[in-house]
C-alpha positions as YAML, in Angstrom:
chain: A
units: angstrom
residues:
- id: 1
  name: MET
  ca: [43.73, 63.57, 44.35]
- id: 2
  name: GLU
  ca: [46.32, 65.51, 46.31]
- id: 3
  name: TYR
  ca: [43.98, 65.55, 49.32]
- id: 4
  name: ILE
  ca: [43.84, 61.76, 49.33]
- id: 5
  name: TYR
  ca: [47.60, 61.53, 49.08]
- id: 6
  name: ALA
  ca: [47.95, 64.06, 51.89]
- id: 7
  name: ALA
  ca: [45.59, 62.04, 54.08]
- id: 8
  name: LEU
  ca: [47.47, 58.83, 53.33]
- id: 9
  name: LEU
  ca: [50.79, 60.50, 54.08]
- id: 10
  name: LEU
  ca: [49.54, 61.87, 57.39]
- id: 11
  name: HIS
  ca: [48.16, 58.46, 58.30]
- id: 12
  name: LYS
  ca: [51.39, 56.70, 57.34]
- id: 13
  name: LEU
  ca: [53.38, 59.09, 59.54]
- id: 14
  name: GLY
  ca: [51.06, 58.49, 62.48]
- id: 15
  name: GLN
  ca: [49.72, 62.04, 62.39]
- id: 16
  name: THR
  ca: [46.09, 62.99, 62.88]
- id: 17
  name: VAL
  ca: [44.27, 63.30, 59.58]
- id: 18
  name: ASP
  ca: [42.57, 66.65, 60.13]
- id: 19
  name: GLU
  ca: [42.07, 69.90, 58.27]
- id: 20
  name: ALA
  ca: [45.18, 71.55, 59.71]
- id: 21
  name: GLY
  ca: [47.38, 68.60, 58.75]
- id: 22
  name: LEU
  ca: [45.94, 68.39, 55.27]
- id: 23
  name: LYS
  ca: [46.50, 72.11, 54.79]
- id: 24
  name: LYS
  ca: [50.16, 71.85, 55.84]
- id: 25
  name: VAL
  ca: [50.83, 68.99, 53.44]
- id: 26
  name: ILE
  ca: [48.94, 70.53, 50.51]
- id: 27
  name: VAL
  ca: [50.57, 73.94, 50.90]
- id: 28
  name: ALA
  ca: [54.02, 72.38, 51.40]
- id: 29
  name: ALA
  ca: [53.53, 70.53, 48.12]
- id: 30
  name: GLY
  ca: [52.93, 73.83, 46.37]
- id: 31
  name: ALA
  ca: [49.20, 73.48, 45.74]
- id: 32
  name: SER
  ca: [46.47, 75.83, 46.84]
- id: 33
  name: PHE
  ca: [44.30, 74.62, 49.71]
- id: 34
  name: ASP
  ca: [40.55, 74.25, 49.21]
- id: 35
  name: GLU
  ca: [38.74, 74.07, 52.53]
- id: 36
  name: ALA
  ca: [35.62, 72.54, 50.94]
- id: 37
  name: LYS
  ca: [37.59, 69.65, 49.44]
- id: 38
  name: ALA
  ca: [39.31, 69.02, 52.77]
- id: 39
  name: LYS
  ca: [36.00, 69.00, 54.65]
- id: 40
  name: THR
  ca: [34.46, 66.64, 52.09]
- id: 41
  name: LEU
  ca: [37.35, 64.22, 52.39]
- id: 42
  name: LEU
  ca: [37.33, 64.36, 56.18]
- id: 43
  name: ALA
  ca: [33.58, 63.72, 56.23]
- id: 44
  name: SER
  ca: [34.12, 60.71, 53.93]
- id: 45
  name: LEU
  ca: [36.82, 59.36, 56.21]
- id: 46
  name: ALA
  ca: [34.77, 59.70, 59.40]
- id: 47
  name: GLY
  ca: [34.56, 56.27, 60.99]
- id: 48
  name: VAL
  ca: [36.74, 54.62, 58.35]
- id: 49
  name: ASP
  ca: [39.58, 52.33, 59.42]
- id: 50
  name: ILE
  ca: [42.22, 53.43, 56.93]
- id: 51
  name: ASN
  ca: [44.50, 50.48, 57.72]
- id: 52
  name: LYS
  ca: [41.72, 48.01, 56.97]
- id: 53
  name: GLU
  ca: [40.80, 49.78, 53.73]
- id: 54
  name: LEU
  ca: [44.42, 49.79, 52.58]
- id: 55
  name: GLU
  ca: [44.69, 46.10, 53.41]
- id: 56
  name: ASN
  ca: [41.55, 45.38, 51.39]
- id: 57
  name: ALA
  ca: [42.92, 47.43, 48.49]
- id: 58
  name: SER
  ca: [46.15, 45.42, 48.61]
- id: 59
  name: VAL
  ca: [44.19, 42.17, 48.52]
- id: 60
  name: MET
  ca: [42.31, 43.43, 45.49]
- id: 61
  name: ALA
  ca: [45.51, 44.39, 43.71]
- id: 62
  name: VAL
  ca: [46.93, 40.92, 44.26]
- id: 63
  name: ALA
  ca: [43.68, 39.29, 43.15]
- id: 64
  name: SER
  ca: [43.57, 41.41, 40.01]
- id: 65
  name: SER
  ca: [47.13, 40.61, 39.04]
- id: 66
  name: ALA
  ca: [46.62, 36.90, 39.64]
- id: 67
  name: GLY
  ca: [43.45, 36.84, 37.55]
- id: 68
  name: ALA
  ca: [40.39, 34.72, 38.05]
- id: 69
  name: SER
  ca: [40.70, 31.06, 37.17]
- id: 70
  name: ALA
  ca: [37.70, 29.14, 35.89]
- id: 71
  name: SER
  ca: [38.77, 26.15, 37.99]
- id: 72
  name: ALA
  ca: [39.14, 28.16, 41.22]
- id: 73
  name: PRO
  ca: [37.25, 26.72, 44.19]
- id: 74
  name: ALA
  ca: [34.06, 28.48, 45.29]
- id: 75
  name: GLU
  ca: [35.77, 29.76, 48.46]
- id: 76
  name: GLU
  ca: [38.42, 31.59, 46.46]
- id: 77
  name: LYS
  ca: [35.75, 33.13, 44.23]
- id: 78
  name: LYS
  ca: [33.86, 34.38, 47.31]
- id: 79
  name: GLU
  ca: [37.02, 36.00, 48.66]
- id: 80
  name: GLU
  ca: [37.69, 37.60, 45.28]
- id: 81
  name: VAL
  ca: [34.17, 39.05, 45.20]
- id: 82
  name: LYS
  ca: [34.72, 40.42, 48.71]
- id: 83
  name: ALA
  ca: [38.03, 41.96, 47.63]
- id: 84
  name: GLU
  ca: [36.37, 43.53, 44.57]
- id: 85
  name: ALA
  ca: [33.60, 44.98, 46.74]
- id: 86
  name: ALA
  ca: [36.17, 46.37, 49.18]
- id: 87
  name: ALA
  ca: [38.11, 47.95, 46.33]
- id: 88
  name: GLU
  ca: [34.92, 49.48, 44.92]
- id: 89
  name: GLY
  ca: [34.17, 50.93, 48.36]
- id: 90
  name: LEU
  ca: [37.67, 52.33, 48.60]
- id: 91
  name: SER
  ca: [37.38, 53.75, 45.11]
- id: 92
  name: ALA
  ca: [34.11, 55.47, 46.00]
- id: 93
  name: LEU
  ca: [35.68, 56.82, 49.18]
- id: 94
  name: PHE
  ca: [38.71, 58.29, 47.48]
- id: 95
  name: GLY
  ca: [36.98, 59.39, 44.30]
...
């Protein structure tokens, strides 16, 4: 999990999410660095728009807290399904 947090921190700070950056953050936090875990995460993030994924995760969090209403219009239900799918994708990405 610390690798995901390190990647998110680097992204938030506008730094390149790469192996060297991950290693600096992980070691600075007092954990031991595992090159295989870093490479796996970086391979999973290849081509991923982190901003978009975070936005989708935020939408899902809001949708979950609001709950699904039985009287919700079909459009709202479609958007909720999309948000759930996005959150599942994000969950799979970040383990």
